[in-house]
N, C-alpha and C positions, 0 to 999 in steps of 0.2 A: 674279270675278277677284280674286286676292290682291295687295294692295299693301303693300310693305315700306317703312318709313321710320323715321327716328330718333325715339325716344320723347321726349315732352315732359311737363311738369308736368300738362298737361290730360289726359294718359292715365293718370295715377296711379290714379284710382278704378277704371277698367276693369282695369288690371293687378292691383290688389289683389283685385278681385272674382274673377278667374280663379284667383289664387293661393289663395284660400280653399278651393277644391275639391281642392287638391293635398295629398297625405299627410295626409288627415283634418284639414285645417286647420293642420297643423304646418309648412307650407312656410316656408323662410327668406327668401323674396322681400321681405316687409315690412321685414326688417332691413336690406336693401341697396338698396331701390328708389330712395331719394333720391340715394345715392352713384352708382348706375348711371346715373340720368338726367343727373347733373352731369358724368359722365365724357366729356370731349371727345377724349381720346386714343384711346379705344376707341369702341364704339357699343352702346347699348341700343336694340334694334330691336323695333318692334311690327309685327304682321301684321294688316292690315285687310281686311274683306270688306264691301262696301257701306257703307263709312265707319265701320264698327264694329270695335273691337279684338277679335280672336279668338285672338291668340297673341303670344308675345314670346320673346326670347332675348338673350344678351349676348355681345359680341365684346370680349375683353380683351387689351390689350397688356401682356405680362409684361416683355419686354425688346425692344430693337430686333430686328425680324424674328422674334420669338417670340410666337405668339398662342394664346389659350385661348378655347374655346367653353364656355358654361355657361348654366344657367337656362332651357333650352328648355321652354316651357309652351304648351299649346293648350287652349282652352276645351272642356270636356267635350262640349258639344253640336256642336262643329265638328270633331271628330276624323274622320279619314278623307277630309278634303278636300285633303290634301297640304300643309298649312301647315308642318309640321315639315320636310318635304322642301325646300320653297321657301326657308325660312330657312337650312337647312344649305347648300344650293347657293349662296345669296347670300353666306354667310360664306366659303365656299371660294374663290369668285371674288374676294372682297375681299382675302383673304390672298394670292392669286396676284398681284393687281395691286400689292400692297405688297412683293412679292418675298420671300415668307416663307421662313424656314429651318426653322421648326417650327410646326405647327398641330395642337393636341391637345385632348382633353377627357377627363373621367372620368365613369363611370356606374356605377350599382348593378346587380347581377346580375339583378334582377327587372324592370328597365326594358326589357322585351322589345321593345316597339315602337321605342323609341329606338335600341336596338342594331341592329335590323333596318335602320333607315334609314341610320345612319352606316356600317354595313358595305357597304350597297349603293353608297354614294358613295365608297368606297375607303379608309375608315378601317380600320386594322389594330390589333387588340389586341396591345399590346407588353408590358404589365406587369399583374400581378394582386396585390392586397393583401387582407388580412383587416382589416375595420374594427372597431376597439375603441373604446368610449366609456365615460365615467363622468360622472354629474351628481349634484348633491345632496351630502349628507354622506358623509364617508369616515371609517371607524374606522382611525386611523393613529397609531401610537406614534412621535411625532416624535423621541423620544430615541434611537431605533434607526436613524434616517435617516443614511446616510453623507454626508459633506460633499463636495459638488461645488463647485468654484470656477469663476468665469467665465474663459474663455479670453481672452487679450489680444492674441495674435499669430496670424495665419493660418498662419505657419510651423509652429506646434506642433500644428496639427490638419489639416495637409495630407494626412495618411494617410487621412483620411475618403474622399478622392477614389478611392482604390484598395482600400477595405475590402471584405470579403466582404458586409457588410450593404448597402453601396452598390451592389455588383454585383447583389445579389438584388433591388434596387429599380430596376434598369435606369437607375441614375444619377439617379433622381428624389428630390428632397426634397418632402415633403408639407406643405402649409399649408391646414388644413381639407380641403376637397375639391379644392383646386387643387394641381397638381404642377409643379415647376420643375426643370430639369436643373441639377445641381450644378456649380459652377465656383468657382475661387479667388475671383473677384470677389464671388459670392454669399456665400461663406463669410466673407469680410472684412466684407461688409455686415451679416451676422448677428452677427458678433463685435462690431462697432461698436454694434449695437442691444442688446448684452448678452444674446444668446439662446443662446450656445454655452457649455456647461459641461463640465468634465473632472473625473474622479475620479483622484486621485494617491495612490500608495502608494510610499514610499521614492523620491519625486520622479519616479516613472515613471507615465505615464498608463495607467490600466487600463480606463477607460470614458469614453465621450463621449456627450453628449445635447444635442440642439438643441430648445429649447422656444420657440415663437413664436406670436404672435397675428396674424401677417401673413395677409392674405386671409380672416380669420375672419368668418363670418356671424353677427355679434353678439359677445357677450363670451365667446369661446371661446379655449382654449389648445390647441395641437397639439404632440404629440411628432413633430417633423419628421424626426428621425434618432435612432437608438439603436444604439450600438456598444460592443463589449467583451465577448466571450464569457466567461461565468462571472460577469458583473456586470449582466446584463440586469435582474434583479429590483431591484437597488440603484438602477439608473437610473429604473425605473418608479416606485418608492417616492419618489424625489427629485422626480419630476414631480408626483406626488400632493401633495407638500408645497408645491410652488410654486403648484399649482392652488388649494389652500386659502388660502395666503398672499395670493394676488392677488385672491381673491374672484371667481373666474371662474364662469360658469354651467355650463360643461362642459369636459372634457378629452377629446381625441380622439387616436387613434393609428392610422395606416395602416401595418399591420405587414407587412413583406415575408415571403416564403415561407421562413422559417427557423424550424424547429420549436422550438428552444430559446427563441426570443423569444416565440412564441405561448404556450408553456407558462408562461412567466414572466408574461405578460399575464393569463392566466386565474387564475394563482395569486394575483396582486396584487388581483384583484377587478374587473377590467375586464368590461364587458358587451358583448354582441354581438347582431346581428340574424340570426335564422335559423341553420340548422345547416350552415354552409358552411366549406370550407377556405379559400376566397378568395371575396370578394363585391364588391370594388371593382376595376374595370378601367380602365386608361388606354389610350385609343385615339389613335393618331397618323395623320395624313393622309400617305399615301406615294404 
């Protein structure tokens, strides 16, 4: 019998032991395990069989009535026992009891078993992105970087809400592998954090970029939004400069299905996994 309960400090060793077998030991769980255990608003859940932890996952509150599922892991020797299904059902029921407006998650294209489970429970793929990343040193001529200044008022960047780039993203802003629906309130929050930048020419805004470490698994920086046709490469190079300036471990970009942006990302030197047009999917429970 599978028993689900909130994770505690005493579960940490078991959680990390399972995590070591994920992604050839490169799993992000060790970077967030303490934060997740301490999260009282959401829930870090472990699945036990005969009193031993065999799996876990995270239920995160993004905003009131907006919930996010992440980090589903099952011990390699316990797969096929229905642990992933039990946790997914548990979280769906939890969201329903809370009167959810949104319940969503993201997954990589090659997570075949997870995709099979979530689709069976009624999650629908609503958006697809191409995952770009960069880590380590970057050969960048800083003298050629165009100057982006911080936006100070939400009114000057409200056009983001109806931009082609936002429509291609199904109104999602990406923060590492977490996605949040864009709102004026979220834009204002990001402006107050100093995360929204604009490129002006003759006092007219030509490009906008949002750079944030919100929801980062470790010391990472995300391009949460990139707008301004004809200026995509300028925005990416500016992001590289902030990545270097901030001493981040990596820069990630969930790129919407816009060919000009993809071509700019490749030209700038971003790296990818696999030979896909899109490889990160957002699923929503409907």
